Backbone as JSON, one array per atom type, in Angstrom:
{
  "sequence": "XXXXXXXXXXXXXXXXXXXXXXXXXXXXXXXXXXXXXXXXXXXXXXXXXXXXXXXXXXXXXXXXXXXXXXXXXXXXXXXXXXXXXXXXXXXXX",
  "N": [[7.08, -5.72, -3.19], [3.98, -6.14, -3.86], [0.68, -7.07, -2.81], [-2.59, -7.55, -3.62], [-5.91, -7.41, -2.88], [-9.2, -8.95, -3.45], [-12.48, -10.06, -2.94], [-14.85, -9.58, -3.7], [-16.67, -6.84, -4.58], [-18.31, -5.5, -2.33], [-16.96, -6.14, -1.05], [-13.71, -4.78, 1.21], [-10.58, -3.68, -0.27], [-7.57, -4.53, -0.8], [-3.95, -2.96, -0.86], [-0.18, -3.93, 0.75], [2.6, -2.72, 0.32], [5.8, -2.7, 1.31], [8.11, -0.93, 2.85], [11.02, 1.59, 3.64], [12.76, 1.71, 7.1], [13.41, 4.83, 7.29], [11.57, 5.82, 5.49], [9.54, 5.71, 5.62], [8.9, 7.59, 7.73], [8.58, 9.56, 6.18], [6.31, 9.19, 4.14], [4.4, 9.95, 6.94], [4.71, 12.09, 7.63], [5.44, 15.48, 9.29], [4.08, 15.05, 11.77], [2.11, 13.23, 11.24], [1.35, 15.15, 9.27], [1.6, 14.12, 6.11], [0.11, 11.79, 5.8], [-1.99, 12.26, 6.3], [-3.1, 14.02, 4.71], [-2.83, 13.09, 2.35], [-4.38, 11.07, 2.65], [-6.68, 12.22, 2.42], [-6.97, 13.56, 0.24], [-7.33, 11.48, -1.59], [-9.27, 9.74, -0.46], [-8.85, 7.29, 0.15], [-7.81, 5.19, 3.32], [-4.9, 5.45, 4.61], [-2.91, 3.58, 6.37], [0.38, 2.74, 8.56], [2.79, 0.63, 9.66], [3.88, 0.03, 13.45], [6.09, 1.99, 14.22], [9.18, 0.1, 14.51], [7.9, -1.83, 14.0], [8.55, -4.29, 11.84], [8.58, -5.95, 8.93], [8.57, -9.34, 8.63], [12.04, -10.65, 9.0], [13.22, -8.39, 8.36], [14.06, -4.85, 7.51], [12.2, -3.14, 7.62], [9.06, -1.26, 7.01], [5.72, -1.94, 7.08], [3.09, -0.9, 4.23], [-0.71, 0.15, 4.4], [-3.12, 0.05, 2.74], [-6.39, 1.11, 1.95], [-9.74, 1.61, 0.12], [-11.42, 1.84, -2.34], [-10.68, 0.35, -5.56], [-10.45, 3.36, -7.3], [-9.19, 4.52, -5.42], [-7.66, 3.57, -3.84], [-4.94, 3.41, -5.79], [-4.52, 6.29, -6.45], [-3.96, 7.0, -3.88], [-1.77, 5.31, -4.08], [-0.32, 6.61, -6.34], [0.19, 8.84, -4.99], [1.93, 8.05, -2.74], [4.74, 6.88, -3.67], [5.8, 9.16, -5.4], [5.92, 11.23, -3.55], [7.94, 9.42, -1.84], [10.33, 9.09, -4.91], [10.73, 12.1, -5.22], [11.42, 12.34, -2.43], [14.01, 10.71, -2.79], [15.15, 12.22, -5.17], [16.03, 14.88, -4.48], [17.52, 14.02, -2.16], [19.85, 12.6, -3.95], [20.37, 15.25, -5.39], [21.78, 16.69, -3.32]],
  "CA": [[5.79, -6.78, -3.15], [3.08, -5.58, -4.1], [0.11, -7.67, -3.05], [-3.59, -6.52, -4.14], [-6.23, -8.34, -1.97], [-10.08, -8.29, -3.38], [-12.63, -10.95, -3.59], [-16.31, -8.93, -3.99], [-16.79, -4.45, -4.68], [-18.62, -5.04, -1.46], [-15.62, -6.39, 0.72], [-12.79, -4.2, 1.33], [-10.41, -3.66, -0.83], [-6.92, -3.41, -0.27], [-2.64, -3.47, -1.28], [0.1, -3.98, 1.22], [3.66, -2.77, 0.38], [7.52, -2.6, 1.92], [8.89, 0.28, 2.63], [11.92, 1.67, 5.18], [12.1, 2.64, 8.01], [13.28, 6.02, 6.98], [11.23, 6.25, 3.24], [8.04, 5.72, 6.44], [8.5, 8.97, 8.33], [8.36, 10.92, 4.76], [5.02, 9.52, 4.32], [3.7, 10.21, 7.81], [5.07, 13.66, 7.83], [5.95, 16.3, 10.81], [2.77, 15.41, 12.55], [1.52, 12.99, 10.22], [0.12, 15.79, 8.26], [1.36, 13.76, 4.87], [-0.36, 10.42, 5.63], [-3.69, 13.02, 6.57], [-3.49, 14.2, 3.38], [-2.98, 12.05, 1.25], [-5.64, 10.06, 2.69], [-8.16, 14.06, 2.05], [-6.85, 13.63, -0.69], [-7.48, 9.85, -2.77], [-9.69, 8.68, -0.32], [-8.47, 5.81, 0.56], [-7.02, 4.76, 4.19], [-3.22, 4.44, 5.01], [-2.5, 2.67, 7.98], [1.51, 2.07, 8.27], [2.93, -0.36, 10.9], [4.33, 1.1, 14.05], [8.01, 2.51, 14.1], [10.05, -0.92, 14.9], [7.65, -3.44, 13.74], [8.79, -4.35, 10.95], [8.18, -6.93, 8.02], [10.04, -10.51, 9.64], [13.03, -10.8, 8.75], [13.61, -7.06, 7.05], [13.79, -3.33, 8.52], [11.24, -2.43, 5.74], [7.29, -1.35, 7.4], [4.24, -2.01, 6.1], [1.89, 0.32, 4.79], [-2.26, -1.06, 3.56], [-4.27, 1.35, 1.81], [-7.34, 0.27, 1.7], [-10.65, 1.9, -0.32], [-12.23, 2.09, -4.01], [-9.42, 1.02, -6.29], [-9.85, 4.5, -7.76], [-8.48, 5.47, -4.32], [-6.04, 2.77, -3.79], [-4.18, 3.77, -7.25], [-4.4, 7.95, -6.12], [-2.73, 6.73, -2.72], [-0.47, 4.63, -4.3], [0.81, 7.16, -7.25], [0.37, 10.15, -4.02], [2.99, 7.82, -1.72], [5.6, 7.11, -4.48], [5.65, 10.58, -5.96], [6.71, 11.42, -2.39], [9.23, 8.68, -2.36], [10.82, 10.08, -5.83], [10.76, 13.02, -4.32], [12.91, 12.58, -1.39], [14.94, 10.23, -3.52], [16.45, 13.03, -6.39], [16.75, 16.04, -3.58], [18.76, 13.6, -1.71], [20.56, 13.06, -4.95], [20.82, 16.44, -5.58], [22.55, 16.87, -2.47]],
  "C": [[4.67, -5.41, -3.16], [1.61, -6.44, -4.05], [-2.17, -6.68, -2.85], [-5.04, -7.86, -3.24], [-8.27, -7.8, -2.45], [-11.15, -9.07, -3.26], [-14.22, -10.62, -3.72], [-15.58, -7.45, -4.38], [-17.77, -4.42, -3.77], [-17.43, -5.22, -0.35], [-15.15, -5.58, 0.08], [-11.87, -4.24, 0.49], [-8.72, -3.05, -0.74], [-4.84, -3.19, -0.54], [-1.91, -3.45, 0.19], [0.74, -3.68, 0.33], [4.54, -2.19, 1.47], [7.64, -0.51, 2.2], [10.0, 0.51, 4.03], [11.64, 2.1, 5.74], [12.26, 4.45, 7.98], [12.29, 6.44, 5.85], [9.43, 7.03, 4.82], [7.63, 6.94, 7.17], [8.84, 9.83, 7.06], [6.69, 10.66, 4.52], [4.13, 9.9, 5.15], [3.67, 11.39, 7.55], [5.1, 14.95, 9.14], [4.28, 16.31, 10.79], [1.61, 14.31, 12.27], [0.44, 13.94, 9.45], [0.2, 15.45, 6.38], [0.67, 12.88, 4.49], [-1.45, 11.74, 5.89], [-4.48, 13.72, 5.33], [-3.62, 14.16, 2.6], [-4.25, 11.64, 1.19], [-6.86, 11.24, 2.68], [-8.2, 13.55, 0.53], [-7.45, 12.66, -2.54], [-8.73, 9.46, -2.01], [-9.56, 7.68, 0.15], [-7.79, 5.95, 2.09], [-6.05, 4.25, 4.01], [-2.97, 4.28, 6.35], [-0.52, 2.72, 7.4], [2.22, 0.95, 9.39], [3.64, 0.25, 12.14], [6.07, 1.0, 14.14], [8.64, 1.14, 15.19], [8.92, -2.14, 14.85], [7.72, -3.64, 12.85], [8.33, -5.74, 9.77], [9.2, -8.11, 8.41], [10.87, -10.52, 8.41], [13.95, -8.92, 7.89], [13.61, -5.68, 8.83], [12.5, -2.58, 7.61], [9.81, -2.53, 7.14], [6.38, -1.55, 6.7], [3.12, -1.0, 5.82], [1.05, -0.46, 3.79], [-2.66, 0.75, 3.31], [-5.21, 0.27, 1.58], [-8.43, 1.55, 1.11], [-11.16, 1.32, -1.24], [-11.03, 2.06, -4.7], [-9.76, 2.62, -6.79], [-8.9, 5.18, -6.79], [-7.54, 5.1, -4.01], [-5.03, 3.38, -4.07], [-3.53, 5.14, -6.62], [-3.0, 7.75, -5.01], [-1.88, 6.75, -3.07], [0.82, 5.53, -4.52], [1.38, 8.46, -5.75], [2.28, 10.0, -2.74], [4.09, 7.81, -2.29], [5.77, 8.62, -4.94], [6.31, 10.84, -4.62], [7.82, 11.17, -2.32], [10.45, 9.16, -3.29], [11.14, 10.82, -4.81], [11.98, 13.11, -3.6], [13.84, 12.07, -1.72], [15.49, 11.72, -4.61], [16.68, 14.2, -5.7], [17.41, 15.45, -2.73], [19.8, 13.25, -2.76], [21.3, 14.65, -5.63], [21.47, 17.39, -4.27], [24.63, 16.94, -2.36]]
}
């Protein structure tokens, strides 16, 4: 589920999508290191719903990425790459 919001260039743009609770841990990283690195690399702000704060009717957490469109796209790419690498490493075990 992807949702883009942007009314004009002056207003903030953001995207929200869902990840499993376990995947959220991969995005955050130990002590917040991964999310901090992704924010630094992309220039976007990345926020996750708190632990045990799930999207209604699910056990999925909400990731919100905000910034300029190119920053958001970079951040989403970093997040998806991280999640894909986690899935691949689990398949190799």
